[in-house]
C-alpha positions as CSV (number, residue, x, y, z in Angstrom):
1,M,2.9,8.8,-18.3
2,R,5.4,6.3,-17.5
3,I,4.0,4.5,-14.3
4,L,6.1,1.9,-12.3
5,I,4.0,-0.7,-10.2
6,T,4.8,-2.8,-7.5
7,N,2.9,-4.5,-4.5
8,D,3.6,-7.0,-1.3
9,D,1.7,-10.1,-2.3
10,G,4.2,-10.9,-5.0
11,I,4.6,-10.7,-8.7
12,N,1.5,-13.3,-9.4
13,A,-1.0,-11.8,-6.7
14,P,-4.2,-11.2,-8.4
15,G,-4.4,-7.6,-6.7
16,L,-1.6,-6.9,-9.3
17,A,-3.2,-7.7,-12.3
18,V,-6.4,-5.4,-11.1
19,L,-3.5,-2.7,-10.5
20,T,-2.2,-3.3,-14.0
21,T,-5.4,-2.4,-15.4
22,I,-5.6,0.5,-13.5
23,A,-2.0,1.9,-14.4
24,H,-2.7,1.2,-18.2
25,D,-5.8,3.0,-17.9
26,I,-4.3,6.2,-16.4
27,A,-1.1,5.8,-18.6
28,G,-2.8,5.5,-21.6
29,P,-2.5,3.9,-25.1
30,K,0.8,6.1,-25.5
31,G,2.4,5.6,-22.1
32,E,4.4,3.0,-20.6
33,V,3.9,0.6,-17.3
34,W,6.6,-1.0,-15.9
35,T,6.2,-3.8,-13.2
36,V,8.5,-4.8,-10.5
37,A,7.4,-6.8,-7.8
38,P,8.5,-9.2,-5.3
39,A,9.1,-12.8,-6.4
40,F,7.3,-14.1,-3.1
41,E,4.7,-12.7,-0.9
42,Q,6.2,-9.7,1.2
43,S,3.2,-8.7,3.6
44,G,4.0,-7.3,6.8
45,V,7.6,-5.8,6.0
46,G,6.8,-2.3,6.0
47,H,9.4,-0.1,4.5
48,C,12.1,-2.9,5.2
49,I,15.1,-2.5,2.7
50,S,17.4,-4.9,1.6
51,Y,20.5,-3.2,3.0
52,T,22.7,-5.9,4.2
53,H,22.1,-9.2,1.3
54,P,22.1,-8.7,-2.7
55,M,18.8,-9.5,-4.4
56,M,18.4,-11.3,-7.6
57,I,16.2,-9.6,-10.0
58,A,14.7,-11.5,-13.3
59,R,13.0,-10.0,-16.2
60,L,9.5,-11.7,-16.9
61,S,8.4,-10.3,-19.8
62,D,8.3,-6.8,-21.4
63,R,8.3,-4.3,-18.4
64,R,7.8,-6.9,-16.3
65,Y,10.3,-7.8,-13.6
66,A,10.5,-10.1,-10.6
67,A,12.7,-9.2,-7.3
68,E,13.7,-11.2,-4.6
69,G,13.4,-8.1,-1.9
70,S,10.8,-6.3,-0.3
71,P,8.5,-3.3,-2.3
72,A,10.8,-0.9,-1.2
73,D,13.7,-3.0,-3.0
74,C,11.3,-3.3,-6.0
75,V,10.7,0.5,-6.2
76,L,14.6,0.9,-5.9
77,A,15.2,-1.6,-8.4
78,G,12.8,0.1,-10.8
79,I,14.1,3.2,-10.5
80,Y,17.7,2.8,-10.7
81,D,18.1,-0.6,-12.5
82,V,15.0,-1.2,-14.6
83,L,14.6,2.3,-15.8
84,D,18.1,3.2,-15.8
85,G,18.0,6.1,-13.2
86,A,14.9,7.5,-15.5
87,K,12.4,8.4,-12.4
88,P,8.7,7.4,-13.6
89,D,5.6,9.8,-13.6
90,L,3.7,7.8,-11.1
91,V,4.4,4.5,-8.3
92,L,1.5,2.9,-7.5
93,S,1.6,-0.2,-5.2
94,G,-1.3,-2.6,-4.4
95,V,-3.7,-3.7,-4.8
96,N,-3.3,-5.4,-1.7
97,R,-5.1,-8.2,-0.4
98,G,-6.6,-6.9,2.7
99,N,-7.0,-3.5,4.2
100,N,-4.2,-1.1,5.3
101,A,-6.0,1.1,7.2
102,A,-5.4,2.0,11.1
103,E,-2.3,0.3,12.6
104,N,-2.2,-1.8,9.6
105,T,-0.8,1.2,7.7
106,L,2.5,0.6,9.8
107,Y,3.3,-2.4,8.9
108,S,2.4,-2.8,5.8
109,G,4.8,-3.4,2.4
110,T,2.2,-2.1,0.3
111,I,2.7,1.4,1.9
112,G,6.3,0.6,2.1
113,G,6.7,0.6,-1.7
114,A,4.5,3.8,-1.8
115,M,6.7,5.7,1.1
116,E,10.0,4.8,-0.9
117,A,8.9,6.1,-4.0
118,A,7.8,9.4,-2.2
119,L,11.5,9.5,-0.7
120,Q,13.0,9.3,-4.1
121,G,10.7,12.5,-5.1
122,V,7.9,10.5,-7.0
123,P,4.3,10.9,-6.6
124,A,2.9,7.7,-5.1
125,I,-0.5,6.0,-4.1
126,A,-0.4,2.8,-2.2
127,L,-4.0,1.2,-2.9
128,S,-5.7,-1.4,-0.9
129,Q,-8.9,-3.7,-0.7
130,F,-10.9,-4.3,2.4
131,L,-12.0,-7.5,2.5
132,G,-15.2,-8.9,4.7
133,R,-18.7,-10.6,4.4
134,G,-19.4,-8.2,1.7
135,T,-16.5,-9.5,-0.6
136,E,-16.9,-13.0,0.0
137,D,-19.2,-14.2,-2.7
138,L,-18.1,-11.7,-5.2
139,D,-16.6,-13.3,-8.7
140,S,-13.5,-11.2,-7.2
141,P,-12.7,-9.5,-3.9
142,F,-10.9,-7.0,-5.7
143,Q,-14.4,-5.7,-7.2
144,A,-14.6,-2.2,-5.5
145,A,-11.2,-1.9,-6.5
146,A,-11.4,-2.9,-10.2
147,Q,-14.5,-0.7,-10.7
148,H,-13.1,2.5,-8.5
149,G,-9.4,2.3,-9.0
150,T,-8.9,4.3,-12.0
151,R,-11.5,7.0,-10.9
152,V,-9.6,7.6,-7.8
153,V,-6.3,7.8,-9.0
154,R,-7.1,10.0,-12.0
155,A,-8.8,12.3,-9.2
156,L,-5.6,12.6,-6.8
157,L,-3.7,13.1,-9.8
158,D,-5.8,15.9,-11.3
159,K,-6.8,17.4,-7.7
160,G,-4.6,16.0,-4.8
161,L,-2.1,17.6,-2.7
162,W,1.5,16.8,-4.5
163,T,4.4,18.7,-2.5
164,Q,7.7,19.2,-3.4
165,D,9.3,19.3,0.5
166,D,11.6,17.0,1.7
167,Y,9.4,14.5,3.0
168,R,6.6,14.6,0.2
169,L,2.9,13.7,0.7
170,F,1.6,10.0,-0.7
171,Y,-1.7,8.7,-0.3
172,N,-2.8,5.4,1.3
173,V,-6.2,4.2,-0.5
174,N,-8.6,1.5,0.7
175,F,-11.7,0.3,-1.0
176,P,-14.7,-1.1,1.4
177,P,-15.4,-4.5,1.7
178,V,-18.4,-4.3,-0.8
179,A,-19.9,-4.9,-4.1
180,G,-18.5,-2.4,-6.4
181,D,-21.7,-1.2,-7.1
182,L,-22.3,-0.5,-3.5
183,V,-19.5,1.8,-2.8
184,K,-20.8,5.1,-1.8
185,G,-17.8,7.0,-2.9
186,M,-14.9,8.7,-1.7
187,K,-13.6,10.1,1.5
188,V,-10.7,12.1,2.8
189,A,-10.0,10.5,6.3
190,S,-7.1,10.3,8.9
191,Q,-5.6,7.2,10.0
192,G,-7.5,5.4,12.8
193,F,-6.8,3.0,15.3
194,R,-8.4,-0.6,16.6
195,R,-9.0,-0.2,20.2
196,D,-8.5,-3.1,22.3
197,T,-7.1,-5.5,19.4
198,A,-3.5,-5.8,18.2
199,F,-1.1,-7.7,16.5
200,S,0.1,-10.4,18.9
201,C,1.9,-14.0,18.7
202,E,1.1,-17.7,19.6
203,P,3.4,-20.4,20.3
204,Q,2.8,-23.5,18.4
205,T,5.0,-26.9,18.9
206,S,5.9,-28.9,15.6
207,P,5.7,-32.5,15.0
208,T,9.4,-32.6,15.8
209,G,9.1,-30.9,19.0
210,R,10.3,-27.7,18.1
211,R,8.9,-24.3,19.6
212,Y,7.6,-21.7,17.0
213,L,5.6,-18.5,17.2
214,W,3.3,-17.3,15.0
215,I,2.3,-14.0,14.4
216,K,-1.4,-12.9,14.6
217,G,-3.4,-10.2,13.8
218,G,-6.3,-8.7,15.5
219,P,-10.2,-8.4,14.4
220,Q,-10.2,-6.4,11.4
221,H,-13.9,-5.2,11.5
222,R,-13.7,-3.1,14.5
223,P,-14.7,0.3,13.5
224,T,-12.0,2.8,14.5
225,L,-13.3,6.4,15.5
226,P,-15.8,8.0,13.2
227,G,-14.5,9.7,10.2
228,T,-11.5,7.7,10.1
229,D,-10.0,5.2,7.6
230,A,-11.4,1.8,8.6
231,A,-14.6,3.6,10.3
232,V,-15.2,4.9,6.7
233,N,-14.2,1.8,5.1
234,L,-16.8,-0.3,6.8
235,D,-19.5,2.0,6.2
236,G,-18.8,1.6,2.5
237,W,-16.5,4.6,1.6
238,I,-13.4,4.5,-0.3
239,S,-10.7,6.3,2.2
240,I,-8.2,8.4,1.1
241,T,-5.3,9.5,3.7
242,P,-2.5,11.9,3.1
243,M,0.3,11.0,4.4
244,R,4.0,11.4,5.1
245,A,7.2,9.5,6.3
246,D,8.1,12.3,8.5
247,L,7.8,10.5,12.2
248,T,8.6,13.7,14.5
249,A,5.5,14.6,16.6
250,H,5.3,17.9,16.0
251,D,2.6,18.9,18.0
252,T,4.6,18.1,21.1
253,L,8.1,19.8,20.2
254,A,7.6,22.9,22.0
255,E,6.2,21.8,25.1
256,L,9.2,19.2,25.2
257,E,11.7,21.8,24.5
258,A,10.2,23.8,27.4
259,R,10.0,20.4,29.7
260,L,13.5,20.2,29.1
261,A,14.9,23.8,29.1
C-alpha cells in the first residue's frame, strides 16, 4: 500500500510523527509512506489552496517533503509532483494538535487535506487529538491517538463505507482527551455544534501604536448534543464522522423549489 500523509501543524509537528508511525503500521513492510506537509503551521486555513501564487517544495529526505502551502496544496503537490500523477491508495491527514470536532471542522486545515484527497478520488481520513486536563500530565498528549490510531484506520479500511460518487466520503476521526488506556472505544457520531461559543476577534495595540486583531477560539470543552462528535469525545470515546464536500442542504431542496415556484 502506498500512503500519502500530511497535516496542518507543519512538517516538524509531533502529531505528524505519530501519524508517520500509524501510516507505516498500515502500509506494512512492503508498503510506502510519503510525507508532504506544510513547511510552516497552517492551522485554520480550511480547504484553502494557493491558487494565486506559486509555492516552493523541498525534499528533506527519502519520501519526505515540505511545501510552502496549505494541507490541500500538499495533497496536490504529493499527487501531481512528488508521485508524478500516481495516486496513492490512501491519504492520512494529522494527527492534529487539538480537536477538529463540531464547528472546528469547518476551519480545519487537517480536514482540508483529507477533503482535497477525496475530491481527487483517493480514500482519506483526518485524525485529530482532543486536548484537555486528561492529556496535560501525559508524556505525550497524543497518547490516545498513538495507541489507537492504527486500529481505527484499519477498521475504516476493512469495514468503512468508501463511495465512488463525485463527492466521495472521507472520514473525520477525533481521539478523546484522555490517556490511551482510558479510551472507551469507537463511536460513529455526527458533527456537533458548540452552542453559546464561537470564534471571535480581539483588538490589541502594538508597542508602536498600530492596531491589530487576534482571532480567538471559544471554549473547547462545552459538550455538543448527545451522540455528536465533541460530546462523544468528552465522554472518552473516539468519534468517527463520515463527511462529504457537498455543501448542498439536500433536505431543503423540495420545499425551497415549491416556495419559489
